GUTORLUM-481204 format. One record per residue (C-alpha): residue number from 1; x, y, z; residue in one letter. Coordinates in Angstrom, 3 decimals. Example, Ala and Ser with C-alpha at 12.3 -4.5 7.8 and 13.67 -1.06 7.14 Angstrom:
2
R   nr        xx        yy        zz  rest
R    1    12.300    -4.500     7.800     A
R    2    13.670    -1.060     7.140     S
//
This chain:
308
R   nr        xx        yy        zz  rest
R    1    11.941    21.998   -18.152     X
R    2    10.987    18.857   -18.203     X
R    3     7.845    18.274   -16.266     X
R    4     7.338    14.703   -16.592     X
R    5     9.315    12.603   -14.684     X
R    6     8.159     8.982   -15.845     X
R    7     6.343     7.836   -19.093     X
R    8     6.176     4.193   -18.824     X
R    9     4.819     2.991   -22.245     X
R   10     3.842    -0.928   -22.471     X
R   11     0.887    -3.352   -20.348     X
R   12    -1.247    -3.237   -18.241     X
R   13    -3.293    -6.051   -16.935     X
R   14    -5.185    -7.847   -14.342     X
R   15    -3.259    -9.915   -12.326     X
R   16    -5.512   -13.095   -10.725     X
R   17    -2.360   -13.648    -8.009     X
R   18    -2.769   -16.661    -6.122     X
R   19    -3.680   -16.890    -2.860     X
R   20    -2.247   -20.811    -1.669     X
R   21     1.333   -19.947    -1.113     X
R   22     3.931   -21.837    -2.355     X
R   23     2.307   -23.585    -4.827     X
R   24     2.074   -23.616    -8.795     X
R   25    -1.301   -22.925   -10.557     X
R   26    -2.310   -26.467   -11.580     X
R   27    -2.536   -26.158    -7.118     X
R   28    -4.129   -22.500    -6.717     X
R   29    -7.407   -22.867    -6.376     X
R   30    -8.260   -19.363    -4.888     X
R   31    -7.361   -16.001    -6.843     X
R   32    -7.530   -12.516    -5.429     X
R   33    -7.655    -9.057    -8.030     X
R   34    -5.543    -6.924    -8.389     X
R   35    -3.873    -4.302   -10.881     X
R   36    -0.639    -5.273   -13.109     X
R   37     1.555    -4.909   -15.342     X
R   38     5.525    -3.961   -14.979     X
R   39     5.058    -0.357   -16.641     X
R   40     2.066    -0.299   -14.568     X
R   41     3.387    -1.060   -11.360     X
R   42     6.472     0.976   -12.049     X
R   43     4.275     4.053   -13.244     X
R   44     2.202     3.716    -9.806     X
R   45     4.557     3.266    -7.457     X
R   46     6.740     6.087    -9.184     X
R   47     3.089     8.552    -8.071     X
R   48     3.152     7.567    -4.924     X
R   49     6.444     8.311    -4.395     X
R   50     5.942    12.123    -6.268     X
R   51     6.871    11.591    -8.973     X
R   52     5.488    13.281   -12.001     X
R   53     4.376     9.623   -13.690     X
R   54     2.154     8.918   -17.223     X
R   55     1.241     5.272   -19.394     X
R   56     0.666     5.059   -21.911     X
R   57    -1.054     1.926   -22.819     X
R   58    -4.730     0.505   -23.964     X
R   59    -6.969    -1.712   -21.950     X
R   60   -10.892    -2.965   -23.523     X
R   61   -14.024    -1.662   -22.661     X
R   62   -15.373    -3.328   -19.931     X
R   63   -15.009    -3.501   -16.549     X
R   64   -11.582    -4.368   -16.253     X
R   65   -10.710    -1.078   -18.058     X
R   66   -12.525     0.497   -16.115     X
R   67   -11.268    -0.707   -12.565     X
R   68    -8.001     0.179   -14.268     X
R   69    -8.545     3.514   -14.694     X
R   70   -10.184     3.756   -10.845     X
R   71    -6.338     2.362    -9.692     X
R   72    -4.246     4.566   -11.562     X
R   73    -6.272     8.371   -10.970     X
R   74    -6.134     7.105    -7.045     X
R   75    -2.783     7.090    -7.101     X
R   76    -1.909    10.104    -9.736     X
R   77    -0.851     8.120   -12.425     X
R   78    -2.043    10.520   -15.521     X
R   79    -4.124     8.242   -17.626     X
R   80    -4.595    10.228   -20.591     X
R   81    -2.753     8.469   -22.457     X
R   82    -4.047     5.380   -21.959     X
R   83    -6.521     4.281   -24.755     X
R   84   -10.157     2.786   -25.215     X
R   85   -10.396    -0.352   -27.520     X
R   86   -13.718    -1.872   -28.194     X
R   87   -12.421    -5.057   -30.147     X
R   88   -10.707    -6.532   -27.884     X
R   89   -11.378    -6.918   -23.490     X
R   90    -8.177    -5.982   -21.340     X
R   91    -6.201    -8.515   -20.570     X
R   92    -5.446   -10.788   -17.807     X
R   93    -2.875   -12.527   -16.279     X
R   94    -2.791   -15.969   -13.048     X
R   95    -0.242   -15.642   -11.088     X
R   96     0.996   -18.438    -8.431     X
R   97     2.614   -17.295    -4.917     X
R   98     5.798   -18.013    -4.947     X
R   99     8.350   -17.545    -3.012     X
R  100    10.963   -17.214    -6.358     X
R  101    10.122   -16.512    -9.464     X
R  102     6.187   -17.194    -9.783     X
R  103     4.449   -19.767   -12.485     X
R  104     2.097   -17.084   -14.817     X
R  105    -0.692   -17.781   -17.786     X
R  106    -1.236   -14.364   -19.782     X
R  107    -4.560   -13.984   -21.703     X
R  108    -3.542   -11.209   -23.855     X
R  109    -6.040    -9.121   -25.581     X
R  110    -5.484    -4.936   -25.522     X
R  111    -2.759    -4.935   -24.194     X
R  112    -0.382    -4.601   -27.048     X
R  113    -2.255    -2.458   -29.311     X
R  114    -0.353     0.464   -28.762     X
R  115    -0.430     2.866   -31.198     X
R  116     2.130     5.258   -32.015     X
R  117    -0.297     8.279   -32.059     X
R  118    -0.659     7.847   -28.264     X
R  119     3.370     9.039   -28.158     X
R  120     3.527    12.740   -29.533     X
R  121     6.085    14.552   -29.588     X
R  122     5.849    16.988   -27.164     X
R  123     5.561    14.588   -24.058     X
R  124     9.011    13.132   -25.039     X
R  125    10.350    16.573   -25.141     X
R  126     9.041    16.813   -21.371     X
R  127     9.487    13.616   -19.937     X
R  128    12.947    12.885   -18.209     X
R  129    12.633     8.750   -18.875     X
R  130    10.925     6.592   -21.494     X
R  131    10.067     3.260   -19.777     X
R  132     9.391     0.314   -21.265     X
R  133     9.602    -3.587   -20.815     X
R  134    10.041    -6.687   -22.504     X
R  135     6.458    -8.037   -22.031     X
R  136     5.586    -5.020   -23.763     X
R  137     7.530    -5.535   -26.557     X
R  138     7.309    -8.338   -27.639     X
R  139     3.962    -8.048   -29.865     X
R  140     3.150    -5.493   -32.722     X
R  141     2.205    -3.002   -33.282     X
R  142     3.298    -2.009   -29.692     X
R  143     6.553    -3.416   -30.579     X
R  144     7.027    -1.415   -33.460     X
R  145     5.835     1.864   -31.818     X
R  146     7.706     1.778   -28.824     X
R  147    10.376     1.562   -30.862     X
R  148     9.764     4.288   -32.962     X
R  149     8.994     6.887   -30.131     X
R  150    11.856     5.149   -27.758     X
R  151    14.879     6.674   -31.246     X
R  152    12.346     9.954   -30.673     X
R  153    12.997     9.725   -27.209     X
R  154    16.437     9.339   -27.541     X
R  155    17.042    12.335   -29.900     X
R  156    16.114    14.651   -27.841     X
R  157    17.040    14.242   -24.849     X
R  158    14.987    12.062   -23.182     X
R  159    16.781     9.153   -20.842     X
R  160    15.481     5.299   -21.649     X
R  161    14.758     2.759   -19.329     X
R  162    14.328    -1.278   -19.710     X
R  163    12.839    -4.500   -17.294     X
R  164    14.019    -7.142   -19.836     X
R  165    12.067    -9.676   -17.632     X
R  166    12.284   -11.758   -21.053     X
R  167     8.859   -15.105   -21.188     X
R  168     9.560   -17.418   -24.326     X
R  169     6.332   -17.659   -23.768     X
R  170     5.127   -14.191   -24.543     X
R  171     7.723   -14.140   -28.379     X
R  172     7.599   -15.790   -31.607     X
R  173    11.408   -17.104   -31.108     X
R  174    14.184   -16.512   -29.010     X
R  175    16.017   -15.089   -32.269     X
R  176    13.579   -12.011   -32.599     X
R  177    13.462   -11.732   -28.699     X
R  178    17.175   -10.780   -29.099     X
R  179    17.101    -8.917   -32.232     X
R  180    14.287    -6.224   -30.181     X
R  181    16.342    -6.096   -27.632     X
R  182    19.068    -5.443   -29.115     X
R  183    17.422    -2.320   -31.113     X
R  184    16.529    -0.995   -27.479     X
R  185    19.251    -2.095   -26.319     X
R  186    20.984     1.274   -29.577     X
R  187    19.379     3.499   -28.144     X
R  188    21.458     3.533   -24.242     X
R  189    19.009     2.915   -22.159     X
R  190    18.798     2.380   -18.415     X
R  191    18.412    -2.281   -18.667     X
R  192    17.282    -3.969   -14.939     X
R  193    18.020    -7.712   -16.085     X
R  194    17.792   -11.024   -12.976     X
R  195    19.630   -14.849   -12.893     X
R  196    16.162   -15.575   -13.791     X
R  197    15.694   -13.494   -16.864     X
R  198    19.366   -14.410   -18.984     X
R  199    18.611   -17.886   -17.640     X
R  200    15.680   -17.337   -19.996     X
R  201    16.764   -15.249   -22.358     X
R  202    20.192   -17.493   -23.147     X
R  203    19.388   -21.152   -22.909     X
R  204    22.636   -21.129   -20.704     X
R  205    23.894   -20.110   -17.576     X
R  206    26.186   -16.871   -18.313     X
R  207    28.534   -15.005   -15.468     X
R  208    27.831   -12.088   -14.786     X
R  209    30.786   -10.994   -16.491     X
R  210    29.604   -12.417   -19.872     X
R  211    26.234   -10.795   -18.953     X
R  212    27.709    -7.623   -18.652     X
R  213    29.080    -7.288   -21.553     X
R  214    26.566    -8.564   -23.998     X
R  215    24.638    -5.385   -23.499     X
R  216    27.805    -2.624   -23.164     X
R  217    29.114    -4.470   -26.620     X
R  218    25.097    -3.775   -27.986     X
R  219    25.784     0.010   -26.585     X
R  220    24.334     0.201   -23.023     X
R  221    26.446     2.215   -20.560     X
R  222    24.748     0.939   -17.171     X
R  223    23.546    -2.936   -16.885     X
R  224    21.202    -3.352   -13.274     X
R  225    21.446    -7.242   -11.907     X
R  226    19.625    -8.288    -9.062     X
R  227    20.257   -11.625    -7.585     X
R  228    17.801   -12.003    -5.861     X
R  229    18.677   -12.649    -1.945     X
R  230    21.998   -12.089    -3.036     X
R  231    21.182    -8.310    -3.521     X
R  232    22.374    -6.892    -6.410     X
R  233    25.400    -5.993    -9.091     X
R  234    25.781    -2.684   -11.233     X
R  235    28.001    -2.380   -14.396     X
R  236    29.096     1.158   -15.776     X
R  237    30.873     0.866   -18.895     X
R  238    34.377     1.501   -17.934     X
R  239    33.973     1.860   -14.439     X
R  240    33.916    -1.542   -13.407     X
R  241    31.053    -3.275   -10.819     X
R  242    29.473    -1.923    -7.968     X
R  243    27.441    -4.873    -5.583     X
R  244    25.235    -4.341    -3.022     X
R  245    23.530    -7.008    -0.533     X
R  246    20.137    -7.058    -0.246     X
R  247    17.966    -6.086     2.675     X
R  248    17.004    -9.503     4.518     X
R  249    13.314   -10.395     5.338     X
R  250    12.690   -12.464     7.819     X
R  251     8.333   -13.633     5.775     X
R  252     8.586   -12.928     2.602     X
R  253     4.906   -12.837     1.354     X
R  254     5.049   -12.094    -2.451     X
R  255     8.028   -12.139    -4.744     X
R  256     5.237   -10.678    -7.877     X
R  257     6.282    -6.686    -8.309     X
R  258     9.920    -6.828    -6.233     X
R  259    11.424    -5.953    -9.295     X
R  260     8.984    -3.072   -10.352     X
R  261     9.219    -2.058    -7.194     X
R  262    13.370    -2.186    -7.554     X
R  263    13.483    -0.909   -10.256     X
R  264    10.371     1.953    -9.538     X
R  265    13.106     2.920    -6.740     X
R  266    15.953     2.952    -8.288     X
R  267    14.495     5.272   -11.467     X
R  268    13.250     7.485    -8.349     X
R  269    17.008     8.062    -7.219     X
R  270    17.905     8.545   -10.156     X
R  271    15.416    11.235   -12.078     X
R  272    17.092    12.747    -8.385     X
R  273    20.128    13.341   -10.040     X
R  274    21.735    10.876    -6.675     X
R  275    24.979     9.121    -6.998     X
R  276    24.535     5.301    -8.495     X
R  277    25.240     3.609    -5.294     X
R  278    22.385     5.949    -3.156     X
R  279    20.277     4.906    -6.677     X
R  280    20.967     1.053    -5.364     X
R  281    19.905     1.612    -1.396     X
R  282    16.561     3.348    -2.195     X
R  283    15.780     0.861    -4.985     X
R  284    17.064    -2.903    -2.239     X
R  285    14.240    -0.761     0.203     X
R  286    11.589    -0.265    -1.670     X
R  287    11.705    -4.369    -3.137     X
R  288    12.403    -5.379     0.742     X
R  289     9.207    -3.349     0.831     X
R  290     7.539    -5.463    -1.282     X
R  291     8.267    -8.663    -0.423     X
R  292     6.251    -8.017     2.617     X
R  293     3.410    -7.376     0.806     X
R  294     1.338    -8.925    -0.799     X
R  295    -0.456    -6.878    -4.426     X
R  296     0.753    -3.747    -4.045     X
R  297     2.545    -1.914    -2.369     X
R  298     1.785     0.281     1.372     X
R  299     0.435     3.499     1.721     X
R  300     3.827     5.160     2.731     X
R  301     6.128     4.522     0.944     X
R  302     6.387     8.346    -0.242     X
R  303     8.666     8.060     3.451     X
R  304    11.064     7.024     1.004     X
R  305    11.488    10.447    -0.188     X
R  306    13.718    11.814     3.261     X
R  307    16.824     9.573     2.911     X
R  308    17.822    10.617    -0.351     X
//
């Protein structure tokens, strides 16, 4: 019996989200502090949905690091595998408030200092899903650690997951990003991507079939392509494509974290062994809730458990 539902490995950040809506960072005056980082969001959302959730990450020995431990503990995320480093401050990121993909400036320090000794064999053997992100894979030593532990997890029967949230400013080169993404895809992860991610990664507009075929050819069975207000498409190798519309949201407050909310809902239903279409329905519901809230999801998201 695996007693850890989801092991999220990657960046924990302090997000400063702009308070002036619809403008880029150059016109943003005021910022509010939130806990951020894609794997962190998934870990927190999963814990609040009632899953046993563990975060593997690194923070600085500073006030932001203390804030991170406090916030994670409040929602029940296991923080025993988060390391505090003395020589690098906690990473922070400034984000514009936007109804589309937000503008951001990262100040990275401790987030990529994840080492192999943070993830032992026993915890991998106890984990159902091992989740990470393109952001986390963009720098060493985190990259080397994650790729090595992903292979160990795969060999122990763990299901892998990745959010391919590629951003050019985080990588040395596009070629390196593709090499690392392909290396992770060899372990047949559940893949979550967006149209924006793919446009940035390939620097050209690909058809949805071309996107699916790229990942399938690298060894991935299930690819989930989010389409913003147009909903989602999911392709399973040899089984065709499922498409569902987005849930209409009249008043979008903030898009930051909507993709993480979507994927948290998907993985939650997947862990509960629900059919793929039900996983997508739960994912879309959680994303719609997030779009109506700035910062974290509201407290009552565990009502989604009743929908399964």
